[in-house]
N, C-alpha and C positions, 0 to 999 in steps of 0.2 A: 277529331272525329268522322268517322263511318255509319253512313244508312243503310242499310242491307233490309230487304224484301224476303221472308220464308215462306217458304209453303210445304207444311208437311201433311199426305195425302194418305188416311189410311186405310183399306177396302176387305175388306172380311167379306165371304160370299159361302153357299150354301143351296144344297141341293133340293131343300125342304125345310118351311118355315120354325124359327124354332124362338123361343124366348129369348130375355137378356138379362145378367147381373148387373148390379152398377156396377160399373167400369172406371178404371185411376188414369185418370188425364196425366200425363207428366208430361207436356209441349209447354207451358210457357217461361221463361225464365222468367227471374228474380229482378227490381230494379238497382239498381248499386252504382257504386260510385265509377263500377268500368260500362254499366249497360244499360239503357234505358230501353223502354216499352215504349213506344211510339202508338202505336195502333194493335190492339191482338182480336182477331173474330174466330169461331171453331161454328161453323157450319155444322150439320147433327143429322145422321136420316139412319134409324127413322128417330122421330122427336120423341122428348124424353126431356126428365128434369136434369139441372143443372147443380151447384153447389162448390163454395171454394172454400180454400181451407189453405193452414201451411202444415206439412207434416213438420213431423220431430227436429227434422236436416234443415226449418225452413224449407223445405219447396214450393211452391206455388201447386196444390195439384185438383182438376177436377174431377167431382165426379157425380158422372153423369147416369144418369140410368134413363136406358130407350124403355118406350111403351108397349107396349104389342108383343103382336109377331112379326118374321120378317125373314124374307131369303141372302139378307145382306147390309152389315154397318160398316154406315162411312165415316170415318173419322179426318174434316182437309178443316188443321189451324193456317191461318193467314196472321204473319206476326210486322210490322214495324217496326224497326230499333234501331237507336244508336249504338255505338261500343266508341269506348275512351279508352284505347287500348295504351298499357304501360311496357316498354318492353322490359325486360331481363337487363338490370345494368346491373353492373360492376362495380362494387363499392367497398367502402370500409365499411365492416361494422364492431361492435364490441368485446363481438366473441363470437367470430366464425364460424365457430365448429369442422369435428372433426368427422372421419365417415363414420367412425363409435365411440366408447358409448355418443349418443346424440341425448345430450340434456337437455327437455324444459324446464323451463319455471314452473314452480311449485301447482301456483292456480292455475296453467295451461295441462299438466299430464292428467286434470281432473277429468278436465272438457276432451283430453284426447285419450282416453283409453279406450274406449272401442271401437279405435280408428290405429291401434298400433297392435293389436291384437291380433294371428295370425287366423283366419279364419276356413281354410283346406288342409287335410291332413297332407300330408309326404312324406309317406309309409316307406319308399322304396328309396328316398333320399336322394331323391333324381333332384329337384327344386335345387336344394341345400348344396349341393353338390357344382353344381351350374349359379350359386348366388359367390363358393368360395372363389371360385374363378374369374369373378366380375370384383370384387375386396382387392385394391393394390396395396400400397400402404396404408399404414390407416392416422396415417399425418396428413392427409388427404382431405383437402377441406371439403366438406361433405357437399356443397355448391357442385363443387368441382364434383365428386363422383355423381353425384345423379346427374350430370349433362350427358358427362358421358358411359354409365348406363342408359339414359336413353337413347345416345347413339347407339351401344352396341346391339340394344336390340332391333332398332330399326337396321340394323347393318347386318344382324346375325341371323335372321328370321323371315322367313319367303311370307310376302302379304298371298292370303286367299278366302277371296270377299263366302263372304257366307251366311244370308239373306235373315235363315231363322236359325233357331237352336239354342242352346246355354251359352254363354262362357264355357273354354274350355278350364279341365281342372290345368291350374301351373304347371305341374308336374307332367301334361302328357304336351302343354305344348314346347317345356322344352326339350322334349324328347323328336319330336319330330318336326321340328325346326320348321312351323309356319302356323298361322289363323289370320286371327281378323284381330280390328278393332277392339274388340273390346276384350281375346284375349290376350293380345297384346298389353293394355290396359293391367289386365288385373294377375298377370304374371308380374308388374310391374312392382301393382300396388304389395301384393302379399309375400313376395319377396324383399322390403324394404322392410314389410311388419316383425320379418324378422330378426331385422337391425337393432328393430325398436323406436323405428322412424313411423309416425304418426301421416295414414295413406287413406285416401277414399278414392270409391272411383267416381267417373264423372262419366255425365250424358249429356248432348248435346250435338251442335253441328260443324259443320267444315267450311270456311268455304274459301274458295280459288279462286280467282281467278282463269288460274292454268290448270281447269280439273286433271288432266293428263295426268300431273306434275308431282300430284298427289296423292296417298292412298284415302280412300274410306270418303271423298268427294261425293254427290249426288245421295246419300244416308245417312240418316242418324251415326256420330261419330260417337266414338269414348277415347277417357284418356283420365291422367291419373294426377294428382291433385298431392304434395307431398310438405308437412306442415314443418318453416324454417325457423327456427329464433332468428326475430329482427327483419324476418323478410313474410314471415306468416303464410298462410298459404300459395302455393307455388305448381302450376299449373308445367306437365309433361307431360309429350302425347311422344311416345314413341314408337306410334304407326308411323310417322313423316319429321321423328326426330327433332319434335318443336318443342318452343319452350316458353311463356307466356307470353303467344304470341297473338296477333292481335286476328287470326282465324279462325283461333276458335271459340265458340261460340256458348258457353255454358248451361244447361235448363238446370239440371238437378246434379244434386250428387247424395251418393249415398251410399254402405256400407259396403256391400255386396251386387253384382252386379243385377242378380236379379230380383234387387228391390228395385234399377233403372229403369225397367221397360216405358216406354212411352204410352204404352196403351195394355192393361191389363184388366183379366174380367171373364167370365162364363161365360157359359148357354146352356139353357134347358130347354132340353128333347133330345132326337135323332136330327141331328144337320143332314146325314151320310157326304158324304165327302164335300171339302171346305175348301175353300185356296185363301189365302191373303198376298195382298201385293199392296207395298209401299215406297212413295217416291217422295223426295226433297229436293227444294228447289230454292238456293241463296245465290240472290244476285243484290248487284247493288240497285238502291230504290230507284235512280234516272234509266232504270234499262229496262226498270215492271212493265210491259205493252199496256199502250192505253184501252181497257175495256168498249165493247162493238158496243 
């Protein structure tokens, strides 16, 4: 078991006062056999009304409606969690499956259908061409293929941090051979869907005692989950070539990156020039300094 403290600070500032719509906050993990939320606290400014719900994918969502006008919107999430990681162990399964076709049980297919259908277009065939290069023998076990694809994205693409903006189209990521964690996660998700795999986009946090050795530490992070018979949803982080790593702390799972924004909402009025500042700190609980 590992106990971690996570602080996620989001600050929007505006030249002139604005009013705010209800904002959707995806900052709290679900309690599970792998993650236990010990404490969770939101510090919100300006003050407003909050209500909590589970969305259609069982993500924990806070709906926050700030009151009045302000030149700033501040959202600070403080979490203390316990992680009970289970490493990806190689074990014999009754049907290990091969690269393609991946075959799901009839009951699973009904649930997994939205995650097997590609969302993006590939008009020029660039993504499909790259994917064909990745598939070796069709008799290769599915898990071996996924681990290899995970490593190939890590080794074959240059990491370039980009704090804001939507995830790149996977074909564009293939063309420029560069991207950030959400680009690589989305590339892996959409590539695997074209082979019939159920894959979903995951957003959360990344912990590493050596932040210089990992890509994406110090910010929100994104990776891919793939559903495998007898193994269930299995995590792959192509940004760092990690699989079922204790360093990955999931907060939300979605069908597309657009649905995974930690903070989403709108403003009313002309606020002029705006700025967004985001900071994430993840560390063992024992290292958090005591309050003065």
